[in-house]
Backbone as a printed PyTorch tensor [residue, N CA C, xyz], in Angstrom:
tensor([[[ 36.0190, 216.5380, -34.0700],
         [ 35.9710, 216.6160, -35.5130],
         [ 34.5620, 216.2480, -35.9620]],

        [[ 34.0140, 217.0750, -36.7910],
         [ 32.6810, 216.8150, -37.3180],
         [ 32.7680, 215.8850, -38.5250]],

        [[ 31.6390, 215.3140, -38.8910],
         [ 31.5980, 214.4790, -40.1050],
         [ 31.9670, 215.2950, -41.3340]],

        [[ 31.5800, 216.5620, -41.3460],
         [ 31.9140, 217.4380, -42.4690],
         [ 33.4350, 217.6490, -42.5490]],

        [[ 34.0810, 217.8700, -41.4210],
         [ 35.5450, 218.0270, -41.4160],
         [ 36.2230, 216.7370, -41.8760]],

        [[ 35.7270, 215.6010, -41.3840],
         [ 36.2910, 214.3150, -41.8120],
         [ 36.1690, 214.1700, -43.3300]],

        [[ 35.0090, 214.4790, -43.8690],
         [ 34.7960, 214.3430, -45.3140],
         [ 35.6910, 215.3080, -46.0910]],

        [[ 35.8510, 216.5240, -45.6100],
         [ 36.7240, 217.4900, -46.2870],
         [ 38.1580, 216.9760, -46.3590]],

        [[ 38.6520, 216.4510, -45.2420],
         [ 40.0350, 215.9700, -45.1890],
         [ 40.1750, 214.6600, -45.9610]],

        [[ 39.3310, 213.6910, -45.6620],
         [ 39.4850, 212.3700, -46.2880],
         [ 39.2390, 212.4130, -47.7890]],

        [[ 38.3010, 213.2240, -48.2510],
         [ 38.0420, 213.2900, -49.6970],
         [ 39.2310, 213.8830, -50.4440]],

        [[ 39.9050, 214.8220, -49.8420],
         [ 41.0930, 215.4000, -50.4910],
         [ 42.2360, 214.3920, -50.5250]],

        [[ 42.4260, 213.6660, -49.4340],
         [ 43.4770, 212.6410, -49.4150],
         [ 43.1570, 211.5450, -50.4290]],

        [[ 41.8990, 211.1420, -50.4970],
         [ 41.4940, 210.1120, -51.4600],
         [ 41.7240, 210.5800, -52.8910]],

        [[ 41.4470, 211.8470, -53.1640],
         [ 41.6420, 212.3850, -54.5160],
         [ 43.1230, 212.3770, -54.8920]],

        [[ 43.9610, 212.8290, -53.9780],
         [ 45.4030, 212.8760, -54.2450],
         [ 45.9590, 211.4750, -54.4800]],

        [[ 45.4690, 210.4980, -53.7030],
         [ 45.9740, 209.1330, -53.8060],
         [ 45.1780, 208.2780, -54.7850]],

        [[ 44.2120, 208.9030, -55.4700],
         [ 43.4290, 208.2320, -56.5060],
         [ 42.7330, 206.9780, -55.9710]],

        [[ 42.1050, 207.1110, -54.8260],
         [ 41.4110, 205.9880, -54.1950],
         [ 40.1390, 205.6470, -54.9650]],

        [[ 39.8880, 204.3520, -55.0750],
         [ 38.6570, 203.8490, -55.6620],
         [ 37.6230, 203.5690, -54.5810]],

        [[ 36.5530, 202.9180, -54.9780],
         [ 35.4350, 202.6530, -54.0620],
         [ 35.8640, 201.7720, -52.8950]],

        [[ 36.5920, 200.7020, -53.1620],
         [ 37.0080, 199.7910, -52.0890],
         [ 37.8970, 200.5030, -51.0660]],

        [[ 38.8420, 201.3030, -51.5520],
         [ 39.7290, 202.0360, -50.6460],
         [ 38.9530, 203.1030, -49.8730]],

        [[ 37.9870, 203.7390, -50.5200],
         [ 37.1630, 204.7430, -49.8390],
         [ 36.3810, 204.0820, -48.7100]],

        [[ 35.7940, 202.9190, -48.9720],
         [ 35.0300, 202.2130, -47.9480],
         [ 35.9210, 201.7870, -46.7870]],

        [[ 37.1430, 201.3260, -47.0980],
         [ 38.0870, 200.9640, -46.0380],
         [ 38.4120, 202.1860, -45.1820]],

        [[ 38.7090, 203.3080, -45.8380],
         [ 39.0880, 204.5190, -45.1070],
         [ 37.9430, 204.9960, -44.2130]],

        [[ 36.7210, 204.8750, -44.6660],
         [ 35.5630, 205.2740, -43.8610],
         [ 35.4900, 204.4850, -42.5510]],

        [[ 35.9470, 203.2320, -42.5610],
         [ 35.8860, 202.3670, -41.3720],
         [ 37.1420, 202.4420, -40.5050]],

        [[ 38.2060, 203.0320, -41.0040],
         [ 39.5160, 202.9760, -40.3540],
         [ 39.6010, 203.9260, -39.1550]],

        [[ 39.5820, 203.3550, -37.9560],
         [ 39.6330, 204.1520, -36.7360],
         [ 40.9830, 204.8400, -36.5410]],

        [[ 42.0500, 204.1800, -36.9320],
         [ 43.3760, 204.7950, -36.8030],
         [ 43.4410, 206.0620, -37.6560]],

        [[ 42.9520, 205.9820, -38.8860],
         [ 42.9360, 207.1560, -39.7670],
         [ 42.0920, 208.2730, -39.1620]],

        [[ 40.9690, 207.9010, -38.5890],
         [ 40.0930, 208.9190, -37.9700],
         [ 40.7710, 209.5840, -36.7720]],

        [[ 41.4470, 208.7890, -35.9450],
         [ 42.1430, 209.3660, -34.7930],
         [ 43.2210, 210.3370, -35.2580]],

        [[ 43.9940, 209.9150, -36.2240],
         [ 45.0630, 210.7760, -36.7520],
         [ 44.4830, 212.0840, -37.2990]],

        [[ 43.3800, 211.9680, -38.0220],
         [ 42.7530, 213.1470, -38.6310],
         [ 42.0710, 214.0290, -37.5890]],

        [[ 41.4600, 213.4160, -36.6120],
         [ 40.6850, 214.1710, -35.6180],
         [ 41.5420, 214.9240, -34.6140]],

        [[ 42.7210, 214.4270, -34.3240],
         [ 43.5240, 214.9960, -33.2360],
         [ 43.7090, 216.5060, -33.3310]],

        [[ 44.1110, 217.0700, -34.4730],
         [ 44.2750, 218.5280, -34.5060],
         [ 42.9760, 219.2940, -34.2440]],

        [[ 41.8440, 218.7260, -34.6660],
         [ 40.5560, 219.3690, -34.4120],
         [ 40.1690, 219.2510, -32.9400]],

        [[ 40.2960, 218.0460, -32.3790],
         [ 39.9320, 217.8280, -30.9820],
         [ 40.7920, 218.6620, -30.0380]],

        [[ 42.0560, 218.8340, -30.4060],
         [ 42.9780, 219.5940, -29.5540],
         [ 42.8620, 221.0990, -29.7670]],

        [[ 42.1150, 221.5140, -30.7760],
         [ 41.9700, 222.9470, -31.0380],
         [ 43.2420, 223.5760, -31.5830]],

        [[ 43.9610, 222.8380, -32.4010],
         [ 45.2240, 223.3300, -32.9630],
         [ 44.9880, 224.4260, -33.9970]],

        [[ 45.9700, 225.3010, -34.1380],
         [ 45.9780, 226.2480, -35.2380],
         [ 46.1610, 225.4480, -36.5230]],

        [[ 45.5260, 225.8840, -37.5830],
         [ 45.6350, 225.2360, -38.8950],
         [ 45.3070, 223.7390, -38.8070]],

        [[ 44.2210, 223.4250, -38.1030],
         [ 43.8350, 222.0290, -37.8920],
         [ 43.6140, 221.2890, -39.2120]],

        [[ 42.9950, 221.9340, -40.1820],
         [ 42.7270, 221.2800, -41.4670],
         [ 44.0350, 220.9090, -42.1630]],

        [[ 44.9860, 221.8190, -42.1780],
         [ 46.2830, 221.5600, -42.8160],
         [ 47.0060, 220.4110, -42.1130]],

        [[ 47.0260, 220.4620, -40.8010],
         [ 47.6970, 219.4150, -40.0240],
         [ 47.0070, 218.0750, -40.2270]],

        [[ 45.6890, 218.0560, -40.1850],
         [ 44.9390, 216.8070, -40.3490],
         [ 45.2120, 216.1860, -41.7120]],

        [[ 45.1900, 216.9900, -42.7710],
         [ 45.4420, 216.4640, -44.1120],
         [ 46.8730, 215.9580, -44.2460]],

        [[ 47.8170, 216.7000, -43.7070],
         [ 49.2220, 216.2760, -43.7580],
         [ 49.4180, 214.9480, -43.0380]],

        [[ 48.8910, 214.8500, -41.8350],
         [ 49.0620, 213.6270, -41.0400],
         [ 48.3340, 212.4430, -41.6700]],

        [[ 47.1170, 212.6560, -42.1600],
         [ 46.3780, 211.5630, -42.7970],
         [ 47.1200, 211.0690, -44.0360]],

        [[ 47.6280, 211.9720, -44.8250],
         [ 48.3490, 211.5860, -46.0440],
         [ 49.6110, 210.7990, -45.7070]],

        [[ 50.3360, 211.2140, -44.7000],
         [ 51.5300, 210.4680, -44.2690],
         [ 51.1350, 209.0670, -43.8280]],

        [[ 50.0900, 208.9690, -43.0260],
         [ 49.6060, 207.6540, -42.5780],
         [ 49.2630, 206.7730, -43.7820]],

        [[ 48.5130, 207.3100, -44.7290],
         [ 48.1100, 206.5230, -45.9020],
         [ 49.3080, 206.1250, -46.7540]],

        [[ 50.2810, 207.0010, -46.8670],
         [ 51.5130, 206.6480, -47.5900],
         [ 52.2540, 205.5180, -46.8860]],

        [[ 52.2100, 205.5120, -45.5560],
         [ 52.9190, 204.4620, -44.8060],
         [ 52.2980, 203.0880, -45.0220]],

        [[ 51.0950, 203.0410, -45.5420],
         [ 50.4040, 201.7720, -45.8030],
         [ 50.4730, 201.3420, -47.2600]],

        [[ 50.8110, 202.2640, -48.1440],
         [ 50.8160, 201.9760, -49.5740],
         [ 51.9970, 201.0770, -49.9460]],

        [[ 51.7390, 200.0940, -50.7700],
         [ 52.7790, 199.1330, -51.1700],
         [ 54.0190, 199.8190, -51.7480]],

        [[ 53.8260, 200.9260, -52.4620],
         [ 54.9630, 201.5810, -53.1170],
         [ 55.8420, 202.3910, -52.1720]],

        [[ 55.3410, 202.6810, -50.9820],
         [ 56.1050, 203.5370, -50.0610],
         [ 56.2450, 202.9920, -48.6470]],

        [[ 55.5320, 201.9290, -48.3020],
         [ 55.5090, 201.5080, -46.9040],
         [ 56.8660, 201.0900, -46.3620]],

        [[ 57.7660, 200.5970, -47.2050],
         [ 59.0870, 200.2020, -46.7170],
         [ 59.8630, 201.3930, -46.1490]],

        [[ 59.5670, 202.5800, -46.6170],
         [ 60.2270, 203.7880, -46.1100],
         [ 59.8540, 204.0270, -44.6480]],

        [[ 58.6610, 203.5930, -44.2700],
         [ 58.1360, 203.8380, -42.9290],
         [ 58.3220, 202.6680, -41.9740]],

        [[ 58.9060, 201.5520, -42.4280],
         [ 59.1340, 200.3990, -41.5460],
         [ 59.9710, 200.8020, -40.3440]],

        [[ 59.7710, 200.0970, -39.2610],
         [ 60.5700, 200.3010, -38.0540],
         [ 62.0180, 199.8870, -38.3460]],

        [[ 62.9340, 200.7280, -37.9680],
         [ 64.3630, 200.4560, -38.0940],
         [ 64.9620, 200.4170, -36.6840]],

        [[ 66.1100, 199.7980, -36.5510],
         [ 66.7250, 199.7100, -35.2240],
         [ 66.9840, 201.0960, -34.6240]],

        [[ 67.2080, 202.1000, -35.4490],
         [ 67.4260, 203.4500, -34.9030],
         [ 66.1550, 204.0370, -34.2860]],

        [[ 65.0070, 203.4170, -34.5260],
         [ 63.7630, 203.8550, -33.8980],
         [ 63.5820, 203.2870, -32.4920]],

        [[ 64.4610, 202.3790, -32.0920],
         [ 64.3040, 201.6770, -30.8180],
         [ 64.4430, 202.5680, -29.5940]],

        [[ 65.1450, 203.6720, -29.7070],
         [ 65.4310, 204.4860, -28.5260],
         [ 64.2120, 205.2370, -27.9870]],

        [[ 63.1630, 205.3700, -28.8010],
         [ 61.9990, 206.1500, -28.3840],
         [ 60.7450, 205.5460, -29.0140]],

        [[ 59.7780, 205.2050, -28.2100],
         [ 58.5470, 204.5890, -28.7210],
         [ 57.8360, 205.4790, -29.7370]],

        [[ 58.0390, 206.7840, -29.6530],
         [ 57.3640, 207.7140, -30.5470],
         [ 58.1630, 208.0150, -31.8180]],

        [[ 59.3200, 207.4200, -31.9730],
         [ 60.1790, 207.7220, -33.1140],
         [ 59.4850, 207.4930, -34.4550]],

        [[ 58.8410, 206.3490, -34.6190],
         [ 58.1500, 206.0680, -35.8780],
         [ 56.9380, 206.9690, -36.0640]],

        [[ 56.4170, 207.4880, -34.9980],
         [ 55.2440, 208.3570, -35.0700],
         [ 55.6210, 209.8230, -35.2680]],

        [[ 56.9030, 210.1120, -35.2840],
         [ 57.3790, 211.4930, -35.4010],
         [ 56.7330, 212.2650, -36.5580]],

        [[ 56.5910, 211.6720, -37.7530],
         [ 55.9530, 212.4310, -38.8350],
         [ 54.5000, 212.8310, -38.5520]],

        [[ 53.8850, 212.1860, -37.5720],
         [ 52.4960, 212.4820, -37.2150],
         [ 52.3960, 213.3130, -35.9390]],

        [[ 53.4990, 213.8580, -35.4870],
         [ 53.5110, 214.5130, -34.1760],
         [ 53.7300, 216.0200, -34.2200]],

        [[ 53.5260, 216.6180, -35.3640],
         [ 53.7450, 218.0640, -35.4790],
         [ 52.4100, 218.7970, -35.4050]],

        [[ 52.2570, 219.5940, -34.3570],
         [ 51.0270, 220.3250, -34.1110],
         [ 51.3890, 221.7550, -33.7450]],

        [[ 50.6190, 222.6970, -34.2540],
         [ 50.8180, 224.0980, -33.8880],
         [ 49.7240, 224.4650, -32.8880]],

        [[ 50.1430, 224.7080, -31.6680],
         [ 49.1950, 225.0340, -30.6130],
         [ 48.3790, 223.8120, -30.2170]],

        [[ 47.2790, 224.0680, -29.5620],
         [ 46.3740, 222.9870, -29.1900],
         [ 46.5990, 222.4670, -27.7850]],

        [[ 45.6390, 221.7000, -27.3230],
         [ 45.6530, 221.1120, -25.9900],
         [ 46.6510, 219.9550, -25.9640]],

        [[ 47.7270, 220.1410, -25.2400],
         [ 48.8210, 219.1510, -25.1960],
         [ 48.3710, 217.8090, -24.6410]],

        [[ 47.4240, 217.8150, -23.6970],
         [ 46.9900, 216.5420, -23.1150],
         [ 46.1920, 215.7160, -24.1230]],

        [[ 45.4110, 216.3640, -24.9650],
         [ 44.6800, 215.6440, -26.0150],
         [ 45.6560, 215.1060, -27.0550]],

        [[ 46.6100, 215.9230, -27.4450],
         [ 47.6220, 215.4850, -28.4120],
         [ 48.3930, 214.2960, -27.8510]],

        [[ 48.8210, 214.3830, -26.5920],
         [ 49.5940, 213.3000, -25.9960],
         [ 48.7670, 212.0280, -25.8760]],

        [[ 47.5090, 212.1440, -25.4960],
         [ 46.6410, 210.9690, -25.4040],
         [ 46.5180, 210.2910, -26.7620]],

        [[ 46.3390, 211.0730, -27.8130],
         [ 46.2500, 210.5130, -29.1680],
         [ 47.5530, 209.8370, -29.5620]],

        [[ 48.6730, 210.4600, -29.2610],
         [ 49.9660, 209.8580, -29.5920],
         [ 50.1810, 208.5760, -28.7920]],

        [[ 49.7490, 208.5730, -27.5370],
         [ 49.8560, 207.3600, -26.7120],
         [ 48.9800, 206.2380, -27.2770]],

        [[ 47.7850, 206.5720, -27.7350],
         [ 46.9260, 205.5600, -28.3610],
         [ 47.5550, 205.0120, -29.6340]],

        [[ 48.1300, 205.8940, -30.4430],
         [ 48.8080, 205.4290, -31.6620],
         [ 49.9910, 204.5300, -31.3100]],

        [[ 50.7400, 204.9060, -30.2760],
         [ 51.8650, 204.0700, -29.8430],
         [ 51.3690, 202.7240, -29.3320]],

        [[ 50.2460, 202.7080, -28.6210],
         [ 49.6780, 201.4550, -28.1270],
         [ 49.2280, 200.5710, -29.2880]],

        [[ 48.5880, 201.1590, -30.2810],
         [ 48.2020, 200.3970, -31.4770],
         [ 49.4510, 199.8120, -32.1260]],

        [[ 50.4800, 200.6330, -32.2570],
         [ 51.7110, 200.2170, -32.9310],
         [ 52.3790, 199.0580, -32.1980]],

        [[ 52.5740, 199.1760, -30.8900],
         [ 53.2870, 198.0850, -30.2040],
         [ 52.4110, 196.8390, -30.0790]],

        [[ 51.1030, 197.0320, -30.0050],
         [ 50.2060, 195.8730, -30.0010],
         [ 50.2460, 195.1660, -31.3510]],

        [[ 50.4210, 195.9480, -32.4020],
         [ 50.5840, 195.3720, -33.7350],
         [ 51.9010, 194.6060, -33.8280]],

        [[ 52.9620, 195.1530, -33.2490],
         [ 54.2450, 194.4380, -33.2300],
         [ 54.0930, 193.1040, -32.5030]],

        [[ 53.3640, 193.1300, -31.3890],
         [ 53.1650, 191.8990, -30.6180],
         [ 52.3880, 190.8790, -31.4480]],

        [[ 51.3130, 191.3280, -32.0600],
         [ 50.4670, 190.4600, -32.8740],
         [ 51.2400, 189.8660, -34.0520]],

        [[ 52.1370, 190.6510, -34.6410],
         [ 52.8570, 190.2390, -35.8540],
         [ 54.2450, 189.6560, -35.5930]],

        [[ 54.6460, 189.4900, -34.3470],
         [ 56.0400, 189.1240, -34.0510],
         [ 56.4700, 187.8190, -34.7140]],

        [[ 55.6430, 186.7970, -34.6780],
         [ 56.0300, 185.5250, -35.2980],
         [ 56.0980, 185.6480, -36.8180]],

        [[ 55.1040, 186.3060, -37.3930],
         [ 55.0860, 186.5040, -38.8470],
         [ 56.3000, 187.3310, -39.2860]],

        [[ 56.6060, 188.3970, -38.5430],
         [ 57.7540, 189.2410, -38.8760],
         [ 59.0510, 188.4430, -38.8170]],

        [[ 59.1880, 187.6110, -37.7960],
         [ 60.3980, 186.7810, -37.6640],
         [ 60.5320, 185.8260, -38.8510]],

        [[ 59.4200, 185.2620, -39.2810],
         [ 59.4410, 184.2940, -40.3860],
         [ 59.8720, 184.9230, -41.7040]],

        [[ 59.5380, 186.2050, -41.9010],
         [ 59.9110, 186.8650, -43.1620],
         [ 61.1470, 187.7580, -43.0240]],

        [[ 61.7320, 187.7910, -41.8260],
         [ 62.9440, 188.5740, -41.6090],
         [ 62.7010, 190.0660, -41.4740]],

        [[ 61.4820, 190.4630, -41.1110],
         [ 61.1560, 191.8720, -40.9210],
         [ 61.5130, 192.2750, -39.4970]],

        [[ 62.1900, 193.3970, -39.3450],
         [ 62.6060, 193.8560, -38.0200],
         [ 61.3890, 194.1890, -37.1590]],

        [[ 61.4180, 193.7060, -35.9350],
         [ 60.3600, 193.9490, -34.9650],
         [ 61.0500, 194.1770, -33.6160]],

        [[ 60.8590, 195.3460, -32.9900],
         [ 61.5760, 195.6530, -31.7490],
         [ 61.1930, 194.7610, -30.5720]],

        [[ 60.0290, 194.1380, -30.6280],
         [ 59.6570, 193.2050, -29.5560],
         [ 60.3680, 191.8710, -29.7560]],

        [[ 60.3780, 191.3860, -30.9880],
         [ 61.0520, 190.1150, -31.2890],
         [ 62.5530, 190.2030, -31.0460]],

        [[ 63.1030, 191.3680, -31.3140],
         [ 64.5460, 191.5440, -31.1510],
         [ 64.9520, 191.6620, -29.6860]],

        [[ 63.9590, 191.8850, -28.8210],
         [ 64.2450, 192.0550, -27.3970],
         [ 64.5660, 193.4880, -27.0110]],

        [[ 64.5120, 194.4040, -27.9520],
         [ 64.8060, 195.8090, -27.6570],
         [ 63.6890, 196.4810, -26.8620]],

        [[ 62.4680, 196.0420, -27.0750],
         [ 61.3220, 196.6100, -26.3690],
         [ 60.6320, 195.5430, -25.5350]],

        [[ 60.0700, 195.9640, -24.4150],
         [ 59.3240, 195.0920, -23.5230],
         [ 57.8510, 195.4970, -23.6160]],

        [[ 57.0520, 194.6510, -24.2660],
         [ 55.6440, 194.9730, -24.4900],
         [ 54.9040, 195.2260, -23.1800]],

        [[ 55.0690, 194.3470, -22.2130],
         [ 54.3160, 194.4770, -20.9560],
         [ 54.6150, 195.8030, -20.2690]],

        [[ 55.8710, 196.1460, -20.1840],
         [ 56.2720, 197.3900, -19.5250],
         [ 55.7800, 198.6160, -20.3030]],

        [[ 55.9860, 198.6050, -21.6050],
         [ 55.6110, 199.7610, -22.4200],
         [ 54.0990, 199.9330, -22.4920]],

        [[ 53.3760, 198.8480, -22.6680],
         [ 51.9220, 198.9610, -22.7710],
         [ 51.3240, 199.4040, -21.4260]],

        [[ 51.8880, 198.9260, -20.3330],
         [ 51.3980, 199.3320, -19.0110],
         [ 51.5450, 200.8460, -18.8240]],

        [[ 52.6900, 201.3700, -19.2070],
         [ 52.9250, 202.8110, -19.0760],
         [ 51.9730, 203.6040, -19.9820]],

        [[ 51.8130, 203.1460, -21.2170],
         [ 50.9100, 203.8330, -22.1390],
         [ 49.4730, 203.7890, -21.6290]],

        [[ 49.0470, 202.6300, -21.1450],
         [ 47.6830, 202.4930, -20.6320],
         [ 47.4360, 203.4250, -19.4540]],

        [[ 48.4110, 203.5530, -18.5840],
         [ 48.2700, 204.4530, -17.4470],
         [ 48.1210, 205.9000, -17.9260]],

        [[ 48.9600, 206.2940, -18.8910],
         [ 48.8720, 207.6500, -19.4410],
         [ 47.5190, 207.8910, -20.1040]],

        [[ 47.0770, 206.9200, -20.8960],
         [ 45.8130, 207.0590, -21.6230],
         [ 44.6410, 207.1460, -20.6580]],

        [[ 44.6070, 206.2700, -19.6780],
         [ 43.5000, 206.2610, -18.7190],
         [ 43.3770, 207.5860, -17.9760]],

        [[ 44.4910, 208.2790, -17.7960],
         [ 44.4740, 209.5630, -17.0960],
         [ 44.1030, 210.7400, -17.9870]],

        [[ 44.0300, 210.5260, -19.3120],
         [ 43.8070, 211.6760, -20.1900],
         [ 42.7730, 211.4650, -21.2940]],

        [[ 42.2760, 210.2480, -21.4630],
         [ 41.3490, 210.0040, -22.5670],
         [ 40.0450, 210.7660, -22.3430]],

        [[ 39.5190, 211.2830, -23.4290],
         [ 38.2640, 212.0390, -23.3850],
         [ 37.1620, 211.2260, -24.0570]],

        [[ 35.9130, 211.5540, -23.7890],
         [ 34.8140, 210.8660, -24.4750],
         [ 34.9020, 211.0180, -26.0030]],

        [[ 35.3910, 212.1670, -26.4620],
         [ 35.5130, 212.4020, -27.9000],
         [ 36.5470, 211.4620, -28.5260]],

        [[ 37.6450, 211.2280, -27.8300],
         [ 38.6590, 210.2950, -28.3340],
         [ 38.1230, 208.8700, -28.2710]],

        [[ 37.4880, 208.5060, -27.1690],
         [ 36.9190, 207.1580, -27.0220],
         [ 35.8540, 206.8600, -28.0640]],

        [[ 35.1660, 207.8990, -28.5380],
         [ 34.1600, 207.7050, -29.5820],
         [ 34.8050, 207.3120, -30.9130]],

        [[ 36.0670, 207.6590, -31.0820],
         [ 36.7930, 207.3150, -32.3040],
         [ 37.4270, 205.9390, -32.1740]],

        [[ 38.1300, 205.7320, -31.0750],
         [ 38.7790, 204.4470, -30.8270],
         [ 38.8950, 204.2360, -29.3180]],

        [[ 38.5790, 203.0390, -28.8840],
         [ 38.6740, 202.7200, -27.4610],
         [ 40.0360, 202.0910, -27.1690]],

        [[ 40.3560, 202.0310, -25.9020],
         [ 41.5980, 201.3830, -25.4810],
         [ 41.5720, 199.9100, -25.8900]],

        [[ 40.4300, 199.2670, -25.7390],
         [ 40.3020, 197.8520, -26.1040],
         [ 40.5760, 197.6380, -27.5930]],

        [[ 40.0890, 198.5460, -28.4190],
         [ 40.3530, 198.4410, -29.8610],
         [ 41.8330, 198.6770, -30.1560]],

        [[ 42.4330, 199.6310, -29.4720],
         [ 43.8560, 199.9110, -29.6760],
         [ 44.7080, 198.7030, -29.3100]],

        [[ 44.3190, 197.9940, -28.2540],
         [ 45.0740, 196.8290, -27.8110],
         [ 45.0360, 195.6580, -28.8140]],

        [[ 44.1050, 195.6990, -29.7390],
         [ 44.0330, 194.6510, -30.7650],
         [ 45.1650, 194.7970, -31.7860]],

        [[ 45.7630, 195.9820, -31.8470],
         [ 46.9230, 196.1890, -32.6930],
         [ 46.6530, 196.1950, -34.1840]],

        [[ 45.4970, 196.6430, -34.5700],
         [ 45.2020, 196.7130, -35.9970],
         [ 45.5220, 198.1150, -36.5080]],

        [[ 46.7230, 198.2870, -37.0170],
         [ 47.2120, 199.5790, -37.4820],
         [ 46.3970, 200.0800, -38.6720]],

        [[ 45.8130, 199.1600, -39.4150],
         [ 45.0560, 199.5470, -40.6070],
         [ 43.5440, 199.4890, -40.3860]],

        [[ 43.0890, 199.5230, -39.1330],
         [ 41.6470, 199.4880, -38.8960],
         [ 41.2120, 200.5550, -37.9400]]])
């Protein structure tokens, strides 16, 4: 994804969501948003711009105070690590290994975030599949890391590294 493509997609999402200067600056730094937006371009998907804008907008909605509860993890998401990521997993064509690597990185960010937030989530009564015992972080992260190490490209690493993903910052 070029800087021009990023600006085309992110500026449209910012306009729709009425982002101000502070939100624009945050979005410019957000590696998760960039990975989500870049994946259709990096994979060479058909209608990459449409897919990138759709996925970025869904991601941004999942963070917004007025809609984020709709995207919270529910117990019905426990059966598949990619369940919560399903809205971001629709691609037409493209290199499947690049798409899968990106989805694995997003899943790694997500479960690392669950690990980081487990005590806080328990204190406020927010469902967390690691705290509930439904998911095993060590087992799941090991599998994801193995998949990522076998498929990550320099272009993906330039957006977000495995080390950054392991920090579990879903909003960075």
